[in-house]
C-alpha positions as CSV (number, residue, x, y, z in Angstrom):
1,X,24.3,29.0,-29.0
2,X,23.8,31.3,-26.0
3,X,26.9,32.8,-24.2
4,X,26.9,32.3,-20.5
5,X,28.7,34.1,-17.6
6,X,28.1,32.9,-14.1
7,X,28.6,35.2,-11.1
8,X,29.3,33.1,-8.1
9,X,31.5,32.3,-5.1
10,X,32.8,28.8,-4.6
11,X,30.9,28.1,-1.3
12,X,27.6,29.0,-2.8
13,X,25.5,25.9,-3.3
14,X,23.0,27.8,-5.4
15,X,25.9,28.8,-7.7
16,X,27.0,25.2,-7.8
17,X,23.6,23.9,-8.9
18,X,23.4,26.3,-11.8
19,X,27.0,25.7,-12.9
20,X,26.6,22.0,-12.6
21,X,23.4,22.1,-14.7
22,X,25.2,24.0,-17.4
23,X,28.0,21.5,-17.4
24,X,25.6,18.5,-17.6
25,X,23.9,20.2,-20.5
26,X,27.2,20.6,-22.3
27,X,27.2,24.4,-22.0
28,X,30.5,26.2,-21.3
29,X,30.3,29.3,-19.1
30,X,32.7,32.1,-18.1
31,X,33.2,32.0,-14.3
32,X,32.9,35.4,-12.6
33,X,34.2,35.1,-9.1
34,X,32.5,37.4,-6.6
35,X,34.2,38.5,-3.4
36,X,31.2,37.6,-1.2
37,X,33.2,37.6,2.0
38,X,34.0,41.3,1.6
39,X,30.3,42.2,1.6
40,X,30.4,43.4,-2.0
41,X,26.9,42.1,-2.7
42,X,25.6,44.4,0.0
43,X,26.8,47.5,-1.8
44,X,24.5,49.7,-3.8
45,X,27.0,49.7,-6.7
46,X,27.0,45.9,-7.0
47,X,23.2,45.7,-6.7
48,X,22.7,48.4,-9.4
49,X,25.2,46.7,-11.7
50,X,24.7,43.0,-11.1
51,X,21.6,42.0,-9.1
52,X,19.1,44.3,-7.3
53,X,18.2,41.5,-5.0
54,X,21.8,41.4,-3.7
55,X,22.1,37.6,-4.2
56,X,24.4,35.1,-5.9
57,X,24.3,33.4,-8.3
58,X,23.6,35.6,-11.3
59,X,23.7,33.9,-14.7
60,X,24.2,36.2,-17.7
61,X,22.7,34.8,-20.8
62,X,23.8,36.8,-23.9
63,X,24.2,39.8,-21.5
64,X,20.8,39.3,-19.9
65,X,21.1,38.8,-16.1
66,X,19.0,35.9,-14.7
67,X,18.7,35.4,-10.9
68,X,17.2,32.9,-8.5
69,X,18.5,29.3,-9.0
70,X,15.1,27.5,-9.3
71,X,13.8,29.5,-12.3
72,X,17.2,29.4,-13.9
73,X,17.2,25.6,-13.6
74,X,13.7,25.4,-15.1
75,X,14.7,27.7,-18.0
76,X,17.8,25.6,-18.8
77,X,15.8,22.3,-18.5
78,X,13.3,23.6,-21.0
79,X,15.9,25.0,-23.4
80,X,18.1,21.9,-23.5
81,X,15.4,19.3,-23.0
82,X,17.2,17.7,-20.1
83,X,16.4,16.9,-16.4
84,X,12.9,18.6,-16.6
85,X,10.8,15.5,-16.1
86,X,8.3,13.7,-18.3
87,X,4.6,14.6,-18.4
88,X,2.5,17.0,-16.2
89,X,2.7,14.9,-13.0
90,X,6.5,14.8,-13.0
91,X,6.8,18.5,-13.9
92,X,4.5,19.3,-11.0
93,X,6.4,17.1,-8.6
94,X,9.7,18.9,-9.7
95,X,8.2,22.2,-8.9
96,X,7.0,20.9,-5.5
97,X,10.5,19.7,-4.5
98,X,12.2,22.8,-5.9
99,X,10.0,25.1,-3.8
100,X,10.4,22.9,-0.7
101,X,14.2,22.9,-1.2
102,X,14.5,26.6,-1.7
103,X,12.3,27.5,1.2
104,X,13.5,24.8,3.6
105,X,16.4,22.4,2.8
106,X,18.8,24.7,0.9
107,X,17.7,27.8,2.7
108,X,18.4,26.4,6.2
109,X,21.5,24.3,5.3
110,X,23.1,27.3,3.6
111,X,22.5,29.5,6.6
112,X,23.6,26.9,9.2
113,X,26.7,26.0,7.2
114,X,27.7,29.6,6.7
115,X,27.3,30.5,10.3
116,X,28.9,27.3,11.6
117,X,31.9,27.2,9.3
118,X,32.5,30.7,7.9
119,X,31.9,33.0,10.8
120,X,34.3,33.0,13.8
121,X,31.9,33.1,16.7
122,X,28.4,31.8,15.8
123,X,25.7,32.0,18.4
124,X,25.2,28.4,19.9
125,X,21.4,28.8,20.4
126,X,21.0,30.0,16.8
127,X,23.0,27.0,15.5
128,X,21.0,24.6,17.7
129,X,17.7,26.0,16.3
130,X,18.9,25.7,12.7
131,X,20.3,22.2,13.1
132,X,17.0,20.9,14.6
133,X,15.1,22.3,11.6
134,X,17.6,20.7,9.2
135,X,17.4,17.3,10.9
136,X,13.6,17.4,10.2
137,X,14.2,18.2,6.6
138,X,16.8,15.5,6.3
139,X,14.4,13.0,7.7
140,X,12.0,13.9,4.9
141,X,14.8,13.2,2.3
142,X,15.7,10.0,4.1
143,X,12.2,8.6,3.9
144,X,12.0,9.7,0.2
145,X,15.2,7.9,-0.8
146,X,14.5,4.8,1.2
147,X,12.0,4.0,-1.5
148,X,13.1,6.1,-4.5
149,X,16.4,6.4,-6.3
150,X,15.7,10.0,-7.4
151,X,13.6,12.8,-6.2
152,X,11.1,12.5,-9.1
153,X,10.6,9.7,-11.5
154,X,13.3,7.2,-12.4
155,X,16.2,9.5,-13.4
156,X,18.0,12.6,-12.4
157,X,16.0,15.9,-12.6
158,X,16.6,19.5,-11.6
159,X,14.9,18.6,-8.3
160,X,17.9,16.4,-7.5
161,X,20.4,19.0,-8.7
162,X,18.8,21.6,-6.4
163,X,18.5,19.5,-3.3
164,X,22.0,18.0,-3.4
165,X,23.9,21.2,-3.7
166,X,24.6,22.2,-0.1
167,X,24.8,18.6,1.1
168,X,27.5,17.8,-1.4
169,X,30.0,20.1,0.3
170,X,32.5,18.6,2.9
171,X,31.2,17.4,6.2
172,X,33.6,19.8,8.1
173,X,31.5,22.6,6.6
174,X,27.9,21.5,7.0
175,X,28.6,19.2,10.1
176,X,26.3,16.3,9.3
177,X,27.5,12.7,9.1
178,X,25.2,11.6,6.3
179,X,26.4,8.1,5.8
180,X,26.0,7.3,9.5
181,X,22.7,9.1,10.2
182,X,21.0,9.4,6.8
183,X,22.3,6.4,4.8
184,X,19.6,6.5,2.1
185,X,20.3,10.2,1.5
186,X,24.1,9.5,1.3
187,X,23.4,6.7,-1.2
188,X,21.4,9.1,-3.3
189,X,24.3,11.6,-3.3
190,X,26.6,8.8,-4.4
191,X,24.3,7.9,-7.3
192,X,24.2,11.5,-8.5
193,X,28.0,11.7,-8.3
194,X,28.2,8.8,-10.8
195,X,26.4,10.8,-13.5
196,X,28.6,11.4,-16.5
197,X,30.4,14.7,-16.4
198,X,29.5,15.2,-12.7
199,X,32.0,17.4,-10.8
200,X,32.3,18.6,-7.3
201,X,31.6,22.2,-6.4
202,X,35.2,23.3,-5.6
203,X,36.4,21.6,-8.8
204,X,33.8,23.4,-10.8
205,X,34.0,26.8,-9.2
206,X,37.5,28.3,-8.9
207,X,38.6,31.3,-6.9
208,X,39.6,32.4,-3.4
209,X,37.8,30.6,-0.6
210,X,36.3,31.7,2.6
211,X,38.1,30.8,5.8
212,X,36.7,27.6,7.4
213,X,36.6,28.4,11.1
214,X,35.1,25.0,11.9
215,X,38.0,23.2,10.3
216,X,40.4,25.4,12.2
217,X,38.6,24.5,15.4
218,X,37.6,28.1,16.1
219,X,33.9,27.8,15.6
220,X,31.2,26.5,18.0
221,X,30.5,23.0,16.6
222,X,26.9,22.2,17.2
């Protein structure tokens, strides 16, 4: 059985999707909290020692460092025979949604949420631009889940695990009222949360948290 260590910080949705995948596959891992707020991932020392791309998460598999959440999810799905889809068509569809999520949904929600909640004085015009883009992506999800219970096929796949990650954090961080404005998407998130062994991000990933300026009323709420 491989030995896993996950370098993460609790607010990282990309870390959450990898940690949650390991849990759902019944694989324990050693949590390695990273002081992202201090800027440690920008240092040459950290990049030489942990990840030359300067990104979280990093999954150590028997000492080998794996990066980028999408290929990690694909690797784990293949290794444990879970959540990887059935047949060529489903596997292609999973890749399609994974790439869309990384390039658009998770990429934009992660940036918007970080600037909105975890920086003290975000630029309103920048928030407005990011929010408009996310609203378009959420409309794509909403149309999808009005007719489908899951992203691909009839059961949970790594496409769902990837796309749900940043949307599963509290509303006071990402700022979207999903039940009111995107009810089919909210229902999809509720379905996923009923999966056996499912766990919320902050329950799965321990460690010091970033200050939530939006919750404290100090951030520009757009």
